[in-house]
PDB file of N, CA, C and O in Angstrom:
ATOM      1  N   UNK A   1       8.464  11.720 -29.039  1.00  0.00           N
ATOM      2  CA  UNK A   1       8.553  10.728 -27.861  1.00  0.00           C
ATOM      3  C   UNK A   1       9.259  11.320 -26.743  1.00  0.00           C
ATOM      4  O   UNK A   1       9.020  10.939 -25.597  1.00  0.00           O
ATOM      5  N   UNK A   2      10.123  12.237 -26.994  1.00  0.00           N
ATOM      6  CA  UNK A   2      11.020  12.739 -25.966  1.00  0.00           C
ATOM      7  C   UNK A   2       9.987  13.985 -25.246  1.00  0.00           C
ATOM      8  O   UNK A   2      10.021  14.198 -24.034  1.00  0.00           O
ATOM      9  N   UNK A   3       9.317  14.553 -25.943  1.00  0.00           N
ATOM     10  CA  UNK A   3       8.247  15.442 -25.366  1.00  0.00           C
ATOM     11  C   UNK A   3       7.364  14.638 -24.338  1.00  0.00           C
ATOM     12  O   UNK A   3       7.170  15.018 -23.183  1.00  0.00           O
ATOM     13  N   UNK A   4       6.877  13.538 -24.864  1.00  0.00           N
ATOM     14  CA  UNK A   4       6.047  12.842 -24.043  1.00  0.00           C
ATOM     15  C   UNK A   4       6.618  12.250 -22.984  1.00  0.00           C
ATOM     16  O   UNK A   4       5.866  11.890 -22.079  1.00  0.00           O
ATOM     17  N   UNK A   5       7.693  12.076 -22.889  1.00  0.00           N
ATOM     18  CA  UNK A   5       8.573  11.575 -21.661  1.00  0.00           C
ATOM     19  C   UNK A   5       8.669  12.931 -20.761  1.00  0.00           C
ATOM     20  O   UNK A   5       8.312  12.818 -19.588  1.00  0.00           O
ATOM     21  N   UNK A   6       9.083  14.095 -21.174  1.00  0.00           N
ATOM     22  CA  UNK A   6       9.155  15.116 -20.400  1.00  0.00           C
ATOM     23  C   UNK A   6       7.856  15.394 -19.596  1.00  0.00           C
ATOM     24  O   UNK A   6       7.873  15.572 -18.378  1.00  0.00           O
ATOM     25  N   UNK A   7       6.626  15.421 -20.419  1.00  0.00           N
ATOM     26  CA  UNK A   7       5.399  15.731 -19.813  1.00  0.00           C
ATOM     27  C   UNK A   7       4.975  14.642 -18.839  1.00  0.00           C
ATOM     28  O   UNK A   7       4.303  14.945 -17.853  1.00  0.00           O
ATOM     29  N   UNK A   8       5.320  13.457 -19.063  1.00  0.00           N
ATOM     30  CA  UNK A   8       4.929  12.453 -18.170  1.00  0.00           C
ATOM     31  C   UNK A   8       5.724  12.496 -16.780  1.00  0.00           C
ATOM     32  O   UNK A   8       5.191  12.227 -15.703  1.00  0.00           O
ATOM     33  N   UNK A   9       7.026  12.857 -16.930  1.00  0.00           N
ATOM     34  CA  UNK A   9       7.648  12.999 -15.782  1.00  0.00           C
ATOM     35  C   UNK A   9       7.454  14.268 -14.871  1.00  0.00           C
ATOM     36  O   UNK A   9       7.776  14.332 -13.684  1.00  0.00           O
ATOM     37  N   UNK A  10       6.840  15.326 -15.665  1.00  0.00           N
ATOM     38  CA  UNK A  10       6.215  16.369 -14.798  1.00  0.00           C
ATOM     39  C   UNK A  10       5.041  16.266 -14.146  1.00  0.00           C
ATOM     40  O   UNK A  10       4.644  16.950 -13.203  1.00  0.00           O
ATOM     41  N   UNK A  11       4.386  15.173 -14.823  1.00  0.00           N
ATOM     42  CA  UNK A  11       2.941  14.931 -14.295  1.00  0.00           C
ATOM     43  C   UNK A  11       3.405  13.864 -12.933  1.00  0.00           C
ATOM     44  O   UNK A  11       2.848  14.013 -11.845  1.00  0.00           O
ATOM     45  N   UNK A  12       4.132  13.136 -13.073  1.00  0.00           N
ATOM     46  CA  UNK A  12       4.512  12.256 -11.606  1.00  0.00           C
ATOM     47  C   UNK A  12       4.758  13.043 -10.428  1.00  0.00           C
ATOM     48  O   UNK A  12       4.451  12.692  -9.288  1.00  0.00           O
ATOM     49  N   UNK A  13       5.387  14.243 -10.780  1.00  0.00           N
ATOM     50  CA  UNK A  13       5.622  15.044  -9.610  1.00  0.00           C
ATOM     51  C   UNK A  13       4.347  15.728  -8.970  1.00  0.00           C
ATOM     52  O   UNK A  13       4.388  16.298  -7.879  1.00  0.00           O
ATOM     53  N   UNK A  14       3.030  15.602  -9.872  1.00  0.00           N
ATOM     54  CA  UNK A  14       2.008  16.399  -9.207  1.00  0.00           C
ATOM     55  C   UNK A  14       1.279  15.494  -8.112  1.00  0.00           C
ATOM     56  O   UNK A  14       1.556  14.305  -7.955  1.00  0.00           O
ATOM     57  N   UNK A  15       0.416  16.112  -7.446  1.00  0.00           N
ATOM     58  CA  UNK A  15      -0.245  15.646  -6.170  1.00  0.00           C
ATOM     59  C   UNK A  15      -1.073  14.693  -6.972  1.00  0.00           C
ATOM     60  O   UNK A  15      -1.591  15.114  -8.006  1.00  0.00           O
ATOM     61  N   UNK A  16      -1.293  13.151  -6.510  1.00  0.00           N
ATOM     62  CA  UNK A  16      -2.298  12.335  -7.096  1.00  0.00           C
ATOM     63  C   UNK A  16      -3.793  12.863  -6.702  1.00  0.00           C
ATOM     64  O   UNK A  16      -4.116  13.499  -5.698  1.00  0.00           O
ATOM     65  N   UNK A  17      -4.512  12.469  -7.650  1.00  0.00           N
ATOM     66  CA  UNK A  17      -6.033  12.978  -7.660  1.00  0.00           C
ATOM     67  C   UNK A  17      -6.793  12.493  -6.391  1.00  0.00           C
ATOM     68  O   UNK A  17      -7.458  13.238  -5.671  1.00  0.00           O
ATOM     69  N   UNK A  18      -6.604  11.058  -6.186  1.00  0.00           N
ATOM     70  CA  UNK A  18      -7.441  10.370  -5.072  1.00  0.00           C
ATOM     71  C   UNK A  18      -6.600  10.210  -3.704  1.00  0.00           C
ATOM     72  O   UNK A  18      -5.378  10.066  -3.676  1.00  0.00           O
ATOM     73  N   UNK A  19      -7.333  10.252  -2.719  1.00  0.00           N
ATOM     74  CA  UNK A  19      -6.681   9.965  -1.338  1.00  0.00           C
ATOM     75  C   UNK A  19      -5.997   8.779  -1.195  1.00  0.00           C
ATOM     76  O   UNK A  19      -5.036   8.679  -0.433  1.00  0.00           O
ATOM     77  N   UNK A  20      -6.443   7.813  -1.911  1.00  0.00           N
ATOM     78  CA  UNK A  20      -5.646   6.367  -1.766  1.00  0.00           C
ATOM     79  C   UNK A  20      -4.316   6.626  -2.532  1.00  0.00           C
ATOM     80  O   UNK A  20      -3.295   6.082  -2.111  1.00  0.00           O
ATOM     81  N   UNK A  21      -4.265   7.493  -3.724  1.00  0.00           N
ATOM     82  CA  UNK A  21      -3.081   7.599  -4.460  1.00  0.00           C
ATOM     83  C   UNK A  21      -2.120   8.481  -3.942  1.00  0.00           C
ATOM     84  O   UNK A  21      -0.946   8.467  -4.309  1.00  0.00           O
ATOM     85  N   UNK A  22      -2.652   9.373  -2.963  1.00  0.00           N
ATOM     86  CA  UNK A  22      -1.768  10.244  -2.298  1.00  0.00           C
ATOM     87  C   UNK A  22      -1.152   9.624  -0.914  1.00  0.00           C
ATOM     88  O   UNK A  22      -0.066  10.032  -0.502  1.00  0.00           O
ATOM     89  N   UNK A  23      -1.848   8.683  -0.261  1.00  0.00           N
ATOM     90  CA  UNK A  23      -1.393   7.895   0.743  1.00  0.00           C
ATOM     91  C   UNK A  23      -0.421   6.771   0.062  1.00  0.00           C
ATOM     92  O   UNK A  23       0.352   6.245   0.864  1.00  0.00           O
ATOM     93  N   UNK A  24      -0.343   6.346  -1.211  1.00  0.00           N
ATOM     94  CA  UNK A  24       0.572   5.341  -1.757  1.00  0.00           C
ATOM     95  C   UNK A  24       1.766   6.115  -1.964  1.00  0.00           C
ATOM     96  O   UNK A  24       2.888   5.640  -1.786  1.00  0.00           O
ATOM     97  N   UNK A  25       1.528   7.430  -2.379  1.00  0.00           N
ATOM     98  CA  UNK A  25       2.740   8.219  -2.836  1.00  0.00           C
ATOM     99  C   UNK A  25       3.603   8.356  -1.659  1.00  0.00           C
ATOM    100  O   UNK A  25       4.817   8.193  -1.778  1.00  0.00           O
ATOM    101  N   UNK A  26       3.014   8.672  -0.421  1.00  0.00           N
ATOM    102  CA  UNK A  26       3.524   8.747   0.807  1.00  0.00           C
ATOM    103  C   UNK A  26       3.782   7.446   1.582  1.00  0.00           C
ATOM    104  O   UNK A  26       4.130   7.543   2.759  1.00  0.00           O
ATOM    105  N   UNK A  27       3.632   6.162   0.983  1.00  0.00           N
ATOM    106  CA  UNK A  27       3.784   5.225   1.790  1.00  0.00           C
ATOM    107  C   UNK A  27       5.060   5.026   2.443  1.00  0.00           C
ATOM    108  O   UNK A  27       5.056   4.646   3.614  1.00  0.00           O
ATOM    109  N   UNK A  28       6.296   5.261   1.758  1.00  0.00           N
ATOM    110  CA  UNK A  28       7.657   4.805   2.343  1.00  0.00           C
ATOM    111  C   UNK A  28       7.633   5.679   3.719  1.00  0.00           C
ATOM    112  O   UNK A  28       7.916   5.108   4.772  1.00  0.00           O
ATOM    113  N   UNK A  29       7.277   7.144   3.709  1.00  0.00           N
ATOM    114  CA  UNK A  29       7.437   7.906   4.976  1.00  0.00           C
ATOM    115  C   UNK A  29       6.580   7.338   5.875  1.00  0.00           C
ATOM    116  O   UNK A  29       7.053   7.098   6.986  1.00  0.00           O
ATOM    117  N   UNK A  30       5.191   7.006   5.627  1.00  0.00           N
ATOM    118  CA  UNK A  30       4.261   6.486   6.496  1.00  0.00           C
ATOM    119  C   UNK A  30       4.722   5.267   7.127  1.00  0.00           C
ATOM    120  O   UNK A  30       4.643   5.137   8.348  1.00  0.00           O
ATOM    121  N   UNK A  31       5.222   4.324   6.341  1.00  0.00           N
ATOM    122  CA  UNK A  31       5.831   3.130   6.936  1.00  0.00           C
ATOM    123  C   UNK A  31       6.887   3.261   7.770  1.00  0.00           C
ATOM    124  O   UNK A  31       7.041   2.433   8.668  1.00  0.00           O
ATOM    125  N   UNK A  32       7.786   4.336   7.597  1.00  0.00           N
ATOM    126  CA  UNK A  32       9.031   4.666   8.416  1.00  0.00           C
ATOM    127  C   UNK A  32       8.575   5.134   9.744  1.00  0.00           C
ATOM    128  O   UNK A  32       9.125   4.806  10.795  1.00  0.00           O
ATOM    129  N   UNK A  33       7.557   5.907   9.657  1.00  0.00           N
ATOM    130  CA  UNK A  33       7.029   6.601  11.048  1.00  0.00           C
ATOM    131  C   UNK A  33       6.621   5.464  11.629  1.00  0.00           C
ATOM    132  O   UNK A  33       7.179   5.182  12.689  1.00  0.00           O
ATOM    133  N   UNK A  34       5.700   4.649  11.175  1.00  0.00           N
ATOM    134  CA  UNK A  34       5.008   3.557  11.949  1.00  0.00           C
ATOM    135  C   UNK A  34       6.230   2.509  12.441  1.00  0.00           C
ATOM    136  O   UNK A  34       6.097   2.017  13.562  1.00  0.00           O
ATOM    137  N   UNK A  35       7.316   2.177  11.715  1.00  0.00           N
ATOM    138  CA  UNK A  35       8.423   1.506  12.057  1.00  0.00           C
ATOM    139  C   UNK A  35       9.174   1.972  13.345  1.00  0.00           C
ATOM    140  O   UNK A  35       9.741   1.126  14.035  1.00  0.00           O
ATOM    141  N   UNK A  36       9.194   3.253  13.679  1.00  0.00           N
ATOM    142  CA  UNK A  36       9.747   3.871  14.885  1.00  0.00           C
ATOM    143  C   UNK A  36       8.781   4.230  15.859  1.00  0.00           C
ATOM    144  O   UNK A  36       9.016   5.006  16.786  1.00  0.00           O
ATOM    145  N   UNK A  37       7.549   3.594  15.625  1.00  0.00           N
ATOM    146  CA  UNK A  37       6.506   3.760  16.939  1.00  0.00           C
ATOM    147  C   UNK A  37       5.691   4.876  16.861  1.00  0.00           C
ATOM    148  O   UNK A  37       5.096   5.190  17.892  1.00  0.00           O
ATOM    149  N   UNK A  38       5.502   5.670  15.675  1.00  0.00           N
ATOM    150  CA  UNK A  38       4.484   6.823  15.701  1.00  0.00           C
ATOM    151  C   UNK A  38       3.204   6.239  15.538  1.00  0.00           C
ATOM    152  O   UNK A  38       3.156   5.140  14.985  1.00  0.00           O
ATOM    153  N   UNK A  39       2.137   6.792  15.930  1.00  0.00           N
ATOM    154  CA  UNK A  39       0.907   6.314  16.067  1.00  0.00           C
ATOM    155  C   UNK A  39       0.089   6.807  14.830  1.00  0.00           C
ATOM    156  O   UNK A  39       0.404   7.829  14.221  1.00  0.00           O
ATOM    157  N   UNK A  40      -0.909   6.078  14.516  1.00  0.00           N
ATOM    158  CA  UNK A  40      -1.607   6.316  13.287  1.00  0.00           C
ATOM    159  C   UNK A  40      -2.283   7.815  13.479  1.00  0.00           C
ATOM    160  O   UNK A  40      -2.253   8.665  12.590  1.00  0.00           O
ATOM    161  N   UNK A  41      -2.767   7.968  14.499  1.00  0.00           N
ATOM    162  CA  UNK A  41      -3.543   9.474  15.074  1.00  0.00           C
ATOM    163  C   UNK A  41      -2.309  10.518  14.485  1.00  0.00           C
ATOM    164  O   UNK A  41      -2.487  11.419  13.666  1.00  0.00           O
ATOM    165  N   UNK A  42      -1.135  10.179  15.071  1.00  0.00           N
ATOM    166  CA  UNK A  42       0.030  11.450  14.908  1.00  0.00           C
ATOM    167  C   UNK A  42       0.259  11.504  13.253  1.00  0.00           C
ATOM    168  O   UNK A  42       0.543  12.578  12.723  1.00  0.00           O
ATOM    169  N   UNK A  43       0.144  10.490  12.607  1.00  0.00           N
ATOM    170  CA  UNK A  43       0.335  10.585  11.176  1.00  0.00           C
ATOM    171  C   UNK A  43      -0.662  11.021  10.456  1.00  0.00           C
ATOM    172  O   UNK A  43      -0.378  11.548   9.380  1.00  0.00           O
ATOM    173  N   UNK A  44      -2.063  10.918  10.854  1.00  0.00           N
ATOM    174  CA  UNK A  44      -3.171  11.586  10.114  1.00  0.00           C
ATOM    175  C   UNK A  44      -2.988  13.197  10.244  1.00  0.00           C
ATOM    176  O   UNK A  44      -3.273  13.993   9.348  1.00  0.00           O
ATOM    177  N   UNK A  45      -2.408  13.568  11.649  1.00  0.00           N
ATOM    178  CA  UNK A  45      -2.492  14.984  11.947  1.00  0.00           C
ATOM    179  C   UNK A  45      -1.269  15.563  10.887  1.00  0.00           C
ATOM    180  O   UNK A  45      -1.397  16.635  10.295  1.00  0.00           O
ATOM    181  N   UNK A  46      -0.138  14.734  10.752  1.00  0.00           N
ATOM    182  CA  UNK A  46       0.945  15.257  10.066  1.00  0.00           C
ATOM    183  C   UNK A  46       0.633  15.138   8.616  1.00  0.00           C
ATOM    184  O   UNK A  46       1.214  15.931   7.875  1.00  0.00           O
ATOM    185  N   UNK A  47      -0.158  14.312   8.109  1.00  0.00           N
ATOM    186  CA  UNK A  47      -0.760  14.379   6.795  1.00  0.00           C
ATOM    187  C   UNK A  47      -1.685  15.531   6.636  1.00  0.00           C
ATOM    188  O   UNK A  47      -1.706  16.042   5.516  1.00  0.00           O
ATOM    189  N   UNK A  48      -2.402  15.997   7.495  1.00  0.00           N
ATOM    190  CA  UNK A  48      -3.274  17.147   7.181  1.00  0.00           C
ATOM    191  C   UNK A  48      -2.428  18.291   7.152  1.00  0.00           C
ATOM    192  O   UNK A  48      -2.597  19.185   6.323  1.00  0.00           O
ATOM    193  N   UNK A  49      -1.405  18.319   8.125  1.00  0.00           N
ATOM    194  CA  UNK A  49      -0.857  19.632   8.244  1.00  0.00           C
ATOM    195  C   UNK A  49       0.107  19.848   7.082  1.00  0.00           C
ATOM    196  O   UNK A  49       0.055  20.875   6.406  1.00  0.00           O
ATOM    197  N   UNK A  50       1.107  18.741   6.825  1.00  0.00           N
ATOM    198  CA  UNK A  50       1.994  18.886   5.834  1.00  0.00           C
ATOM    199  C   UNK A  50       1.772  18.517   4.418  1.00  0.00           C
ATOM    200  O   UNK A  50       2.550  18.946   3.566  1.00  0.00           O
ATOM    201  N   UNK A  51       0.741  17.731   4.083  1.00  0.00           N
ATOM    202  CA  UNK A  51       0.290  17.459   2.671  1.00  0.00           C
ATOM    203  C   UNK A  51      -1.054  17.829   2.470  1.00  0.00           C
ATOM    204  O   UNK A  51      -1.478  17.592   1.339  1.00  0.00           O
ATOM    205  N   UNK A  52      -1.832  18.345   3.263  1.00  0.00           N
ATOM    206  CA  UNK A  52      -3.243  18.835   3.077  1.00  0.00           C
ATOM    207  C   UNK A  52      -4.091  17.727   2.706  1.00  0.00           C
ATOM    208  O   UNK A  52      -4.999  17.933   1.901  1.00  0.00           O
ATOM    209  N   UNK A  53      -3.883  16.416   3.261  1.00  0.00           N
ATOM    210  CA  UNK A  53      -4.538  15.079   3.213  1.00  0.00           C
ATOM    211  C   UNK A  53      -5.388  14.995   4.515  1.00  0.00           C
ATOM    212  O   UNK A  53      -4.847  14.804   5.603  1.00  0.00           O
ATOM    213  N   UNK A  54      -6.677  15.137   4.381  1.00  0.00           N
ATOM    214  CA  UNK A  54      -7.441  15.033   5.466  1.00  0.00           C
ATOM    215  C   UNK A  54      -8.142  13.705   5.621  1.00  0.00           C
ATOM    216  O   UNK A  54      -9.129  13.372   4.966  1.00  0.00           O
ATOM    217  N   UNK A  55      -7.557  12.992   6.526  1.00  0.00           N
ATOM    218  CA  UNK A  55      -8.022  11.568   6.846  1.00  0.00           C
ATOM    219  C   UNK A  55      -8.252  11.305   8.208  1.00  0.00           C
ATOM    220  O   UNK A  55      -7.501  11.981   8.912  1.00  0.00           O
ATOM    221  N   UNK A  56      -9.001  10.583   8.831  1.00  0.00           N
ATOM    222  CA  UNK A  56      -9.412  10.063  10.106  1.00  0.00           C
ATOM    223  C   UNK A  56      -8.492   8.781  10.217  1.00  0.00           C
ATOM    224  O   UNK A  56      -8.054   8.184   9.233  1.00  0.00           O
ATOM    225  N   UNK A  57      -8.270   8.458  11.429  1.00  0.00           N
ATOM    226  CA  UNK A  57      -7.667   7.090  11.833  1.00  0.00           C
ATOM    227  C   UNK A  57      -8.586   6.017  11.005  1.00  0.00           C
ATOM    228  O   UNK A  57      -8.032   5.215  10.254  1.00  0.00           O
ATOM    229  N   UNK A  58      -9.903   6.026  11.155  1.00  0.00           N
ATOM    230  CA  UNK A  58     -10.580   5.029  10.641  1.00  0.00           C
ATOM    231  C   UNK A  58     -10.443   5.118   9.171  1.00  0.00           C
ATOM    232  O   UNK A  58     -10.933   4.189   8.529  1.00  0.00           O
ATOM    233  N   UNK A  59      -9.868   6.066   8.536  1.00  0.00           N
ATOM    234  CA  UNK A  59      -9.941   6.157   7.015  1.00  0.00           C
ATOM    235  C   UNK A  59      -8.489   5.621   6.583  1.00  0.00           C
ATOM    236  O   UNK A  59      -8.317   4.914   5.590  1.00  0.00           O
ATOM    237  N   UNK A  60      -7.423   6.057   7.485  1.00  0.00           N
ATOM    238  CA  UNK A  60      -6.171   5.662   7.059  1.00  0.00           C
ATOM    239  C   UNK A  60      -5.929   4.292   7.211  1.00  0.00           C
ATOM    240  O   UNK A  60      -5.272   3.746   6.325  1.00  0.00           O
ATOM    241  N   UNK A  61      -6.375   3.552   8.266  1.00  0.00           N
ATOM    242  CA  UNK A  61      -6.147   2.333   8.878  1.00  0.00           C
ATOM    243  C   UNK A  61      -6.297   1.279   7.394  1.00  0.00           C
ATOM    244  O   UNK A  61      -5.365   0.622   6.930  1.00  0.00           O
ATOM    245  N   UNK A  62      -7.589   1.328   6.879  1.00  0.00           N
ATOM    246  CA  UNK A  62      -7.656   0.510   5.632  1.00  0.00           C
ATOM    247  C   UNK A  62      -6.741   0.744   4.372  1.00  0.00           C
ATOM    248  O   UNK A  62      -6.472  -0.171   3.593  1.00  0.00           O
ATOM    249  N   UNK A  63      -6.267   2.071   4.222  1.00  0.00           N
ATOM    250  CA  UNK A  63      -5.485   2.023   3.269  1.00  0.00           C
ATOM    251  C   UNK A  63      -4.300   1.535   3.654  1.00  0.00           C
ATOM    252  O   UNK A  63      -3.776   0.857   2.771  1.00  0.00           O
ATOM    253  N   UNK A  64      -3.495   1.655   4.940  1.00  0.00           N
ATOM    254  CA  UNK A  64      -2.435   1.118   5.325  1.00  0.00           C
ATOM    255  C   UNK A  64      -2.576  -0.706   5.034  1.00  0.00           C
ATOM    256  O   UNK A  64      -1.699  -1.365   4.476  1.00  0.00           O
ATOM    257  N   UNK A  65      -3.675  -1.176   5.478  1.00  0.00           N
ATOM    258  CA  UNK A  65      -3.702  -2.666   5.367  1.00  0.00           C
ATOM    259  C   UNK A  65      -3.684  -3.060   3.811  1.00  0.00           C
ATOM    260  O   UNK A  65      -2.841  -3.869   3.425  1.00  0.00           O
ATOM    261  N   UNK A  66      -4.563  -2.522   2.953  1.00  0.00           N
ATOM    262  CA  UNK A  66      -4.409  -2.729   1.605  1.00  0.00           C
ATOM    263  C   UNK A  66      -3.064  -2.563   0.964  1.00  0.00           C
ATOM    264  O   UNK A  66      -2.639  -3.383   0.150  1.00  0.00           O
ATOM    265  N   UNK A  67      -2.317  -1.371   1.380  1.00  0.00           N
ATOM    266  CA  UNK A  67      -1.102  -1.324   0.780  1.00  0.00           C
ATOM    267  C   UNK A  67      -0.147  -2.590   1.225  1.00  0.00           C
ATOM    268  O   UNK A  67       0.551  -3.212   0.425  1.00  0.00           O
ATOM    269  N   UNK A  68      -0.227  -2.847   2.524  1.00  0.00           N
ATOM    270  CA  UNK A  68       0.538  -3.994   3.123  1.00  0.00           C
ATOM    271  C   UNK A  68       0.279  -5.243   2.565  1.00  0.00           C
ATOM    272  O   UNK A  68       1.175  -6.065   2.369  1.00  0.00           O
ATOM    273  N   UNK A  69      -1.103  -5.469   2.251  1.00  0.00           N
ATOM    274  CA  UNK A  69      -1.562  -6.809   1.767  1.00  0.00           C
ATOM    275  C   UNK A  69      -0.884  -6.838   0.202  1.00  0.00           C
ATOM    276  O   UNK A  69      -0.326  -7.800  -0.326  1.00  0.00           O
ATOM    277  N   UNK A  70      -1.081  -5.647  -0.302  1.00  0.00           N
ATOM    278  CA  UNK A  70      -0.645  -5.711  -1.959  1.00  0.00           C
ATOM    279  C   UNK A  70       1.015  -5.860  -1.934  1.00  0.00           C
ATOM    280  O   UNK A  70       1.574  -6.422  -2.876  1.00  0.00           O
ATOM    281  N   UNK A  71       1.662  -5.409  -0.979  1.00  0.00           N
ATOM    282  CA  UNK A  71       3.042  -5.694  -0.938  1.00  0.00           C
ATOM    283  C   UNK A  71       3.585  -7.144  -0.534  1.00  0.00           C
ATOM    284  O   UNK A  71       4.549  -7.707  -1.052  1.00  0.00           O
ATOM    285  N   UNK A  72       2.717  -7.671   0.568  1.00  0.00           N
ATOM    286  CA  UNK A  72       2.916  -9.087   0.778  1.00  0.00           C
ATOM    287  C   UNK A  72       2.642 -10.122  -0.418  1.00  0.00           C
ATOM    288  O   UNK A  72       3.289 -11.137  -0.675  1.00  0.00           O
ATOM    289  N   UNK A  73       1.594  -9.641  -1.040  1.00  0.00           N
ATOM    290  CA  UNK A  73       1.160 -10.557  -2.321  1.00  0.00           C
ATOM    291  C   UNK A  73       2.243 -10.372  -3.370  1.00  0.00           C
ATOM    292  O   UNK A  73       2.530 -11.358  -4.049  1.00  0.00           O
ATOM    293  N   UNK A  74       2.871  -9.235  -3.582  1.00  0.00           N
ATOM    294  CA  UNK A  74       3.836  -9.132  -4.626  1.00  0.00           C
ATOM    295  C   UNK A  74       5.293  -9.708  -4.137  1.00  0.00           C
ATOM    296  O   UNK A  74       6.139  -9.972  -4.991  1.00  0.00           O
ATOM    297  N   UNK A  75       5.532  -9.873  -2.916  1.00  0.00           N
ATOM    298  CA  UNK A  75       6.796 -10.578  -2.357  1.00  0.00           C
ATOM    299  C   UNK A  75       6.569 -12.191  -2.354  1.00  0.00           C
ATOM    300  O   UNK A  75       7.441 -12.989  -2.699  1.00  0.00           O
ATOM    301  N   UNK A  76       5.403 -12.510  -1.957  1.00  0.00           N
ATOM    302  CA  UNK A  76       5.309 -14.083  -2.057  1.00  0.00           C
ATOM    303  C   UNK A  76       4.179 -14.469  -2.761  1.00  0.00           C
ATOM    304  O   UNK A  76       3.056 -14.631  -2.283  1.00  0.00           O
ATOM    305  N   UNK A  77       4.587 -14.638  -4.154  1.00  0.00           N
ATOM    306  CA  UNK A  77       3.445 -14.973  -5.024  1.00  0.00           C
ATOM    307  C   UNK A  77       2.950 -16.452  -4.663  1.00  0.00           C
ATOM    308  O   UNK A  77       3.726 -17.377  -4.422  1.00  0.00           O
ATOM    309  N   UNK A  78       1.502 -16.557  -4.658  1.00  0.00           N
ATOM    310  CA  UNK A  78       1.252 -17.896  -4.115  1.00  0.00           C
ATOM    311  C   UNK A  78       1.466 -19.089  -4.949  1.00  0.00           C
ATOM    312  O   UNK A  78       1.287 -19.343  -6.140  1.00  0.00           O
ATOM    313  N   UNK A  79       1.955 -19.805  -3.823  1.00  0.00           N
ATOM    314  CA  UNK A  79       2.606 -21.313  -4.286  1.00  0.00           C
ATOM    315  C   UNK A  79       1.286 -22.081  -4.931  1.00  0.00           C
ATOM    316  O   UNK A  79       0.153 -21.812  -4.532  1.00  0.00           O
ATOM    317  N   UNK A  80       1.491 -22.880  -5.772  1.00  0.00           N
ATOM    318  CA  UNK A  80       0.333 -23.725  -6.247  1.00  0.00           C
ATOM    319  C   UNK A  80      -0.322 -24.917  -4.970  1.00  0.00           C
ATOM    320  O   UNK A  80       0.444 -25.672  -4.371  1.00  0.00           O
ATOM    321  N   UNK A  81      -1.291 -24.905  -4.807  1.00  0.00           N
ATOM    322  CA  UNK A  81      -1.935 -25.733  -3.701  1.00  0.00           C
ATOM    323  C   UNK A  81      -1.554 -27.140  -4.057  1.00  0.00           C
ATOM    324  O   UNK A  81      -1.762 -27.560  -5.195  1.00  0.00           O
ATOM    325  N   UNK A  82      -1.024 -27.856  -3.163  1.00  0.00           N
ATOM    326  CA  UNK A  82      -1.072 -29.219  -3.404  1.00  0.00           C
ATOM    327  C   UNK A  82      -2.162 -30.086  -2.990  1.00  0.00           C
ATOM    328  O   UNK A  82      -2.668 -29.952  -1.875  1.00  0.00           O
ATOM    329  N   UNK A  83      -2.538 -30.928  -3.780  1.00  0.00           N
ATOM    330  CA  UNK A  83      -3.875 -31.539  -3.766  1.00  0.00           C
ATOM    331  C   UNK A  83      -3.244 -33.099  -3.347  1.00  0.00           C
ATOM    332  O   UNK A  83      -2.391 -33.670  -4.025  1.00  0.00           O
ATOM    333  N   UNK A  84      -3.825 -33.632  -2.139  1.00  0.00           N
ATOM    334  CA  UNK A  84      -3.551 -34.640  -1.838  1.00  0.00           C
ATOM    335  C   UNK A  84      -4.500 -35.916  -2.129  1.00  0.00           C
ATOM    336  O   UNK A  84      -5.624 -35.911  -1.627  1.00  0.00           O
ATOM    337  N   UNK A  85      -4.149 -36.849  -2.806  1.00  0.00           N
ATOM    338  CA  UNK A  85      -5.124 -37.708  -3.210  1.00  0.00           C
ATOM    339  C   UNK A  85      -4.793 -39.211  -2.489  1.00  0.00           C
ATOM    340  O   UNK A  85      -3.721 -39.773  -2.717  1.00  0.00           O
ATOM    341  N   UNK A  86      -5.698 -39.735  -1.702  1.00  0.00           N
ATOM    342  CA  UNK A  86      -5.395 -40.913  -1.258  1.00  0.00           C
ATOM    343  C   UNK A  86      -5.683 -42.250  -2.163  1.00  0.00           C
ATOM    344  O   UNK A  86      -6.760 -42.417  -2.735  1.00  0.00           O
ATOM    345  N   UNK A  87      -4.672 -43.117  -2.222  1.00  0.00           N
ATOM    346  CA  UNK A  87      -5.023 -44.080  -3.103  1.00  0.00           C
ATOM    347  C   UNK A  87      -6.000 -44.955  -2.477  1.00  0.00           C
ATOM    348  O   UNK A  87      -6.325 -44.812  -1.298  1.00  0.00           O
ATOM    349  N   UNK A  88      -6.540 -45.975  -3.332  1.00  0.00           N
ATOM    350  CA  UNK A  88      -7.629 -46.906  -2.847  1.00  0.00           C
ATOM    351  C   UNK A  88      -7.167 -47.909  -1.710  1.00  0.00           C
ATOM    352  O   UNK A  88      -7.875 -48.394  -0.829  1.00  0.00           O
ATOM    353  N   UNK A  89      -5.666 -48.130  -1.959  1.00  0.00           N
ATOM    354  CA  UNK A  89      -5.214 -49.169  -0.971  1.00  0.00           C
ATOM    355  C   UNK A  89      -5.297 -48.493   0.453  1.00  0.00           C
ATOM    356  O   UNK A  89      -5.765 -49.024   1.461  1.00  0.00           O
ATOM    357  N   UNK A  90      -4.768 -47.246   0.358  1.00  0.00           N
ATOM    358  CA  UNK A  90      -5.071 -46.602   1.959  1.00  0.00           C
ATOM    359  C   UNK A  90      -6.453 -46.468   2.421  1.00  0.00           C
ATOM    360  O   UNK A  90      -6.694 -46.546   3.626  1.00  0.00           O
ATOM    361  N   UNK A  91      -7.405 -46.268   1.541  1.00  0.00           N
ATOM    362  CA  UNK A  91      -8.767 -46.166   2.145  1.00  0.00           C
ATOM    363  C   UNK A  91      -9.302 -47.280   2.766  1.00  0.00           C
ATOM    364  O   UNK A  91     -10.085 -47.108   3.701  1.00  0.00           O
ATOM    365  N   UNK A  92      -8.968 -48.546   2.350  1.00  0.00           N
ATOM    366  CA  UNK A  92      -9.531 -49.689   2.727  1.00  0.00           C
ATOM    367  C   UNK A  92      -9.005 -50.449   4.047  1.00  0.00           C
ATOM    368  O   UNK A  92      -9.525 -51.508   4.398  1.00  0.00           O
TER     369      UNK A  92
END
């Protein structure tokens, strides 16, 4: 069991195989850059220079949207929808 934990810990440090995984891994840094006013175009350039991730603005934008939607969904679980039923007395 200890060997498995050690191997998994080493693999967590590896670069994710997919671009989506790579963007998710760097999301805290991307989010911080956006928060201080950096453009998505600049971030794309930095991702290519520093992380070897080649993405255009039109590719990075959907990744950002999906991550934000997922975070929002996890923060605010959907409340059950209330169903309003009118009584017969109200309808007449």
